[in-house]
C-alpha positions as CSV (number, residue, x, y, z in Angstrom):
1,M,45.9,74.4,150.5
2,A,47.6,72.3,153.1
3,E,44.7,69.8,152.9
4,Q,45.2,69.6,149.1
5,N,48.9,68.9,149.6
6,T,48.3,66.2,152.1
7,T,45.8,64.6,149.8
8,N,48.3,64.7,146.9
9,I,50.9,63.1,149.2
10,A,48.4,60.4,150.1
11,R,47.9,59.5,146.5
12,Q,51.6,59.1,146.1
13,G,51.7,56.3,148.7
14,V,52.4,58.2,151.8
15,S,49.8,57.8,154.5
16,H,48.7,60.6,156.8
17,E,50.5,58.9,159.7
18,E,53.8,58.8,157.7
19,L,53.3,62.3,156.8
20,R,52.7,63.3,160.5
21,E,55.8,61.4,161.5
22,R,57.8,63.1,159.0
23,M,56.6,66.5,160.0
24,Q,57.5,65.8,163.6
25,E,61.0,64.7,162.6
26,I,61.3,68.0,160.5
27,E,60.1,70.0,163.6
28,R,62.5,68.2,165.8
29,I,65.5,68.9,163.4
30,F,64.6,72.6,163.1
31,G,64.0,72.8,166.8
32,A,67.6,71.6,167.4
33,I,68.9,74.0,165.0
34,S,67.0,76.9,166.7
35,D,68.1,75.8,170.1
36,S,71.7,75.6,169.0
37,A,71.5,79.1,167.3
38,D,69.9,80.5,170.6
39,S,72.8,79.1,172.7
40,H,75.4,80.3,170.3
41,I,74.2,83.9,170.0
42,K,74.5,84.3,173.8
43,T,78.1,83.5,173.7
44,T,79.4,84.9,170.3
45,C,79.2,88.5,169.2
46,P,77.8,88.6,165.8
47,Y,80.2,91.4,164.9
48,R,83.3,89.4,165.7
49,D,84.8,87.7,162.7
50,T,87.2,84.6,162.7
51,A,90.2,86.8,162.9
52,Q,88.9,88.3,166.1
53,R,88.2,91.6,164.3
54,C,85.2,93.7,165.2
55,T,83.1,94.4,162.0
56,A,80.5,96.6,163.7
57,K,79.8,100.0,162.2
58,F,79.2,101.5,165.6
59,E,81.2,102.1,168.8
60,C,81.8,99.1,171.1
61,R,83.8,99.4,174.4
62,F,85.4,95.9,173.8
63,V,87.2,97.1,170.7
64,A,90.9,97.3,171.6
65,G,93.5,99.5,169.9
66,H,93.5,102.9,168.4
67,G,94.0,104.3,164.9
68,P,94.2,101.7,162.0
69,H,94.4,98.7,164.4
70,K,91.3,99.8,166.2
71,S,89.3,96.9,164.8
72,Q,90.8,94.2,167.2
73,C,87.9,92.6,169.3
74,G,88.8,92.6,173.1
75,W,85.7,90.9,174.2
76,D,86.7,87.9,176.5
77,G,83.2,86.4,176.7
78,S,82.8,87.2,180.5
79,D,80.0,89.7,180.0
80,D,77.0,90.0,177.7
81,Y,78.6,91.4,174.6
82,Q,75.6,93.7,173.9
83,L,76.7,95.5,177.1
84,G,79.7,97.0,175.2
85,W,77.6,98.5,172.4
86,F,77.2,102.2,172.8
87,P,73.8,103.6,171.7
88,P,73.8,105.7,168.6
89,Q,74.2,109.4,169.1
90,P,70.9,111.2,168.6
91,A,70.8,113.4,165.5
92,M,71.5,117.1,166.0
93,E,68.4,119.2,165.4
94,K,68.7,121.9,162.8
95,P,68.3,125.4,164.3
96,I,65.2,127.0,163.3
């Protein structure tokens, strides 16, 4: 299938060399996007919104406050945010 697509492109006036160069440019662009995302995810909790509220549906030790204001995120960026996530509690087994 890829061979057929490159043949069609060659018929449209794009040489295999131009196609290779374009593919390398696309790979470079997506590589940069991926590198940026990898860097960003290490320093930004995915459950923290722009208003600094925690949107996680599980317990996290970085959540500050109690009661109705419990959603304020207290993570300061100094630790790996995943260290604050408490594992889900195991389901209780039904008695036999």
